[in-house]
C-alpha positions in Angstrom: 107.4 88.9 74.1 107.3 85.1 73.7 105.6 84.8 77.3 104.5 86.7 80.3 107.6 86.9 83.3 107.4 85.0 86.2 105.7 86.2 89.1 103.2 88.2 87.1 99.9 86.7 85.6 96.6 88.3 85.2 94.6 85.3 86.2 93.1 86.5 89.6 91.2 89.5 90.4 92.2 91.5 93.2 89.5 92.7 94.0 90.8 96.2 95.4 86.9 97.9 95.9 86.2 94.8 98.7 89.4 95.5 100.7 87.5 98.2 102.6 84.5 96.1 102.6 85.3 94.5 106.4 81.8 92.7 106.6 82.4 90.9 103.1 86.0 90.0 104.2 85.0 88.8 107.6 82.2 86.6 105.6 84.8 85.4 103.0 87.0 84.7 106.2 84.5 82.5 107.6 83.6 80.8 104.4 84.0 77.0 104.0 84.8 77.9 100.1 87.8 80.3 100.2 91.3 79.4 100.1 94.7 80.3 102.2 98.0 80.4 101.1 100.5 79.6 104.3 103.9 81.3 104.0 106.3 80.3 106.9 109.3 82.6 107.6 109.2 84.3 103.7 108.7 80.3 102.3 105.9 79.2 101.1 103.9 75.7 100.9 104.4 73.5 98.1 103.3 70.3 97.0 105.4 67.9 95.5 103.9 64.6 93.7 106.0 61.5 92.4 107.8 62.4 89.3 105.9 65.9 88.5 106.3 69.6 88.5 105.5 71.4 91.8 102.5 73.2 93.0 101.1 75.6 95.1 99.5 74.2 98.4 96.4 76.4 98.4 94.4 75.1 101.4 90.5 75.3 102.1 89.5 77.3 104.8 87.3 74.1 106.0 90.3 72.0 106.1 92.0 74.8 108.3 89.2 76.3 110.6 90.6 75.5 114.0 94.0 77.2 113.0 92.3 80.4 111.8 90.5 81.2 115.1 88.8 84.5 115.3 88.8 86.5 112.1 88.5 90.2 113.3 92.1 89.3 115.1 93.9 87.3 112.6 92.9 90.2 110.0 93.9 93.1 112.5 97.3 91.6 113.1 98.0 91.5 109.7 98.4 87.4 110.0 95.7 86.9 107.1 95.9 89.1 104.3 93.0 89.2 101.6 95.0 88.5 98.4 92.2 88.6 95.5 89.3 86.4 94.0 89.8 83.1 91.7 87.2 81.6 90.1 84.4 83.1 92.6 86.1 81.9 95.4 88.6 84.6 97.7 92.1 83.8 98.4 93.9 84.5 101.7 97.3 84.6 103.0 97.9 83.1 106.3 101.3 84.1 108.2 102.1 81.0 110.0 105.8 82.1 111.2 105.4 82.4 115.0 104.6 78.8 115.0 108.1 76.7 115.1 106.7 73.5 112.8 103.9 74.3 110.7 103.8 71.3 108.8 102.6 69.3 112.0 99.9 72.1 112.8 98.3 71.5 108.9 98.9 68.0 108.7 95.6 67.0 109.9 93.3 67.9 109.0 94.3 70.2 106.6 96.1 68.7 104.1 93.6 65.7 104.1 90.6 68.1 103.0 92.9 69.2 100.5 93.6 65.7 98.9 97.4 65.9 99.2 98.2 64.1 102.4 100.3 61.2 100.2 102.4 63.7 98.6 105.4 65.5 99.5 104.5 68.9 101.2 106.7 71.4 102.7 107.7 74.9 103.1 110.5 76.2 100.4 112.1 79.3 98.9 109.7 80.5 96.1 113.0 80.8 94.0 113.9 77.2 94.0 110.7 75.8 93.1 109.1 78.7 90.5 110.1 77.6 87.4 108.2 74.3 87.6 104.9 76.1 88.9 101.9 76.7 86.8 102.5 80.9 86.4 99.0 82.3 87.8 100.5 80.0 91.7 103.7 81.6 91.3 102.3 85.1 91.0 99.7 84.3 94.0 102.5 82.5 95.9 104.7 85.8 95.4 102.0 88.0 96.4 101.5 86.4 99.5 105.4 86.2 100.5 105.6 89.8 99.6 102.5 90.9 101.4 103.8 89.0 104.4 107.2 90.6 104.5 105.9 93.7 104.4 103.5 93.3 107.6 106.4 91.6 109.6 108.5 94.7 109.2 106.0 97.6 109.5 104.5 96.5 112.8 105.7 99.9 114.3 105.0 103.3 112.8 108.2 104.9 110.9 107.1 108.1 112.5 106.3 108.0 116.0 107.5 104.5 116.6 103.9 103.4 118.1 102.1 99.8 117.4 100.4 99.3 113.8 97.1 97.5 113.3 96.2 96.2 109.5 93.3 97.5 107.8 91.9 97.2 104.7 92.5 93.5 104.6 96.1 93.5 104.9 96.7 96.5 102.5 97.4 99.1 104.7 98.7 99.5 108.4 97.6 102.5 110.8 98.9 104.0 113.4 97.3 103.1 116.9 98.5 106.2 118.5 95.8 108.4 117.6 97.6 112.0 117.8 99.8 110.8 114.7 97.3 108.0 112.9 99.6 107.7 109.9 98.5 105.4 107.4 101.2 103.0 106.2 100.9 101.3 102.4 102.8 98.3 101.0 106.0 99.5 99.1 107.5 98.4 95.9 111.2 99.6 94.9 111.7 100.3 91.6 115.2 98.5 89.8 116.2 98.8 86.6 117.7 95.6 85.1 119.4 96.2 81.4 121.1 93.9 78.8 124.1 96.0 77.0 124.0 95.5 73.4 127.3 96.4 71.0 126.3 94.3 67.2 126.3 91.2 68.1 127.5 91.0 71.9 126.1 91.7 75.0 127.4 92.9 78.4 127.0 90.8 81.4 128.8 90.7 85.0 129.0 88.7 87.6 128.4 90.2 91.0 130.8 89.1 94.2 127.4 87.6 95.6 126.0 85.7 93.1 125.6 82.0 94.9 126.1 80.1 91.7 129.5 79.6 90.4 130.2 80.9 87.0 126.7 82.8 86.8 127.0 85.9 84.8 124.0 88.3 84.4 122.3 91.5 83.2 123.6 94.5 85.1 121.0 96.2 87.3 120.4 98.8 90.1 118.1 101.0 91.7 116.5 104.0 90.9 117.4 107.0 92.8 115.2 109.7 94.3 114.8 112.4 91.1 116.1 110.1 88.5 114.3 108.9 85.5 114.3 105.3 84.5 116.5 105.7 81.4 118.7 108.1 83.4 119.3 105.0 86.2 120.1 102.6 83.3 122.6 104.9 81.9 124.0 105.4 85.4 124.4 102.1 86.8 126.0 100.9 83.9 128.5 103.8 83.8 129.4 102.9 87.2 129.7 99.4 87.4 131.6 99.1 83.8 132.5 102.4 82.4 130.4 101.9 79.9 128.5 104.8 78.1 125.0 103.9 76.7 122.4 105.5 74.7 119.4 104.1 72.6 117.8 103.0 76.5 114.1 101.0 75.2 111.8 99.3 77.2 111.2 95.5 77.7 109.0 94.5 80.1 108.7 94.3 83.8 108.4 91.4 86.9 107.6 91.8 90.4 110.5 90.3 92.2 109.5 89.8 96.0 112.8 88.9 97.2 111.9 91.1 99.1 109.7 93.4 97.7 111.1 95.4 94.2 109.4 96.0 90.6 112.1 95.2 87.9 111.7 97.2 85.2 113.8 95.6 82.0 115.7 97.5 79.2 117.6 97.3 76.4 120.4 100.0 76.1 123.0 100.2 72.8 127.0 100.6 74.0 128.6 104.0 72.5 131.9 102.7 74.0 133.0 99.3 74.4 136.2 99.4 77.0 135.0 98.2 80.2 136.2 99.5 83.7 134.7 97.3 86.5 133.8 98.6 89.5 135.2 95.7 92.2 132.9 96.9 94.8 129.7 95.9 92.7 131.1 93.4 90.3 134.2 90.7 90.3 134.1 90.0 86.5 132.4 91.9 83.3 133.1 90.6 79.6 131.3 91.2 76.2 129.8 87.8 75.2 128.9 87.1 71.5 125.7 85.8 70.7 127.2 82.6 68.4 128.9 81.8 71.7 125.8 82.0 74.4 123.8 80.1 71.7 126.1 76.9 71.7 127.4 77.2 75.4 126.0 74.6 77.8 125.8 76.1 81.2 129.0 74.6 83.7 130.7 76.0 86.6 132.5 78.6 84.0 129.8 80.0 83.2 126.1 80.0 83.1 123.1 82.5 82.6 120.9 83.5 84.9 118.0 81.8 86.6 115.3 80.5 84.6 112.8 82.7 86.5 114.3 86.0 86.5 113.9 88.6 84.2 117.9 88.9 83.3 117.5 85.6 81.5 114.4 87.0 79.4 116.2 89.6 78.5 119.0 87.6 77.3 117.1 84.6 75.5 114.7 87.1 73.9 118.0 88.5 72.4 119.5 85.3 71.4 116.2 84.7 69.8 115.8 87.6 67.6 117.8 88.8 64.6 
């Protein structure tokens, strides 16, 4: 592989063994050397300097002390989640979704303390800014977004319906009904994504829900219960296009926090070539040759998937190998 996929980076220590050390977590929460990653309604805070690429806005504890309030309450509600340690400094996600105007709350003194008060600071959809971010920053923002999404959707127990509270520094929610006491953990839904090859051609499809005109991508789908990853690849390709495949082999994976998936990338070799489209899933599917893809420039008639996607990675790696 030529480079790591977006949203994954080994550059920070998740420090999982520290999550149950409540005293240590509370100390780090109050430590002026700790950092906080704001999330607002599934959007991340980014800094845009004139003429430069966006950066993740990671705010020092000292700059937002008044906003943070009581550590135990923030942690128990799930509004604050411990993400890990970078260069010996604890990093937390901070959910500001209940605030109508979060930038006004943060602008002073938090941004002044961060030294970015002259920059453009805004909450943005991570998918729109990720290609310009440092890979480690992108991974940190993706983790913060994914954790806050999970907390927002697990405030009540799925077993008995009682409220839940956050524990283990935000990495578990426990039912508050003593008779139930069920523990709920963050889940990641596995999905296979595959580039089907046929000699010097690849199979690409256009989903009817793609927002960009002319965008074609690799096929993908969720893994079903009791199904191997290889079987899921073959089934999804067959269901969506009628193509039979074998020679399924793994390429790489990518966290995809939109909202909570792990994309498992594969190559597969076609055994048949005639396409039968499932129009409930796709509006088009075609074979594209290597030479045509390599020479084409994106336009409204055809464009490749987004730069931050593993779909784009699968295609480009195939294009660059002979």
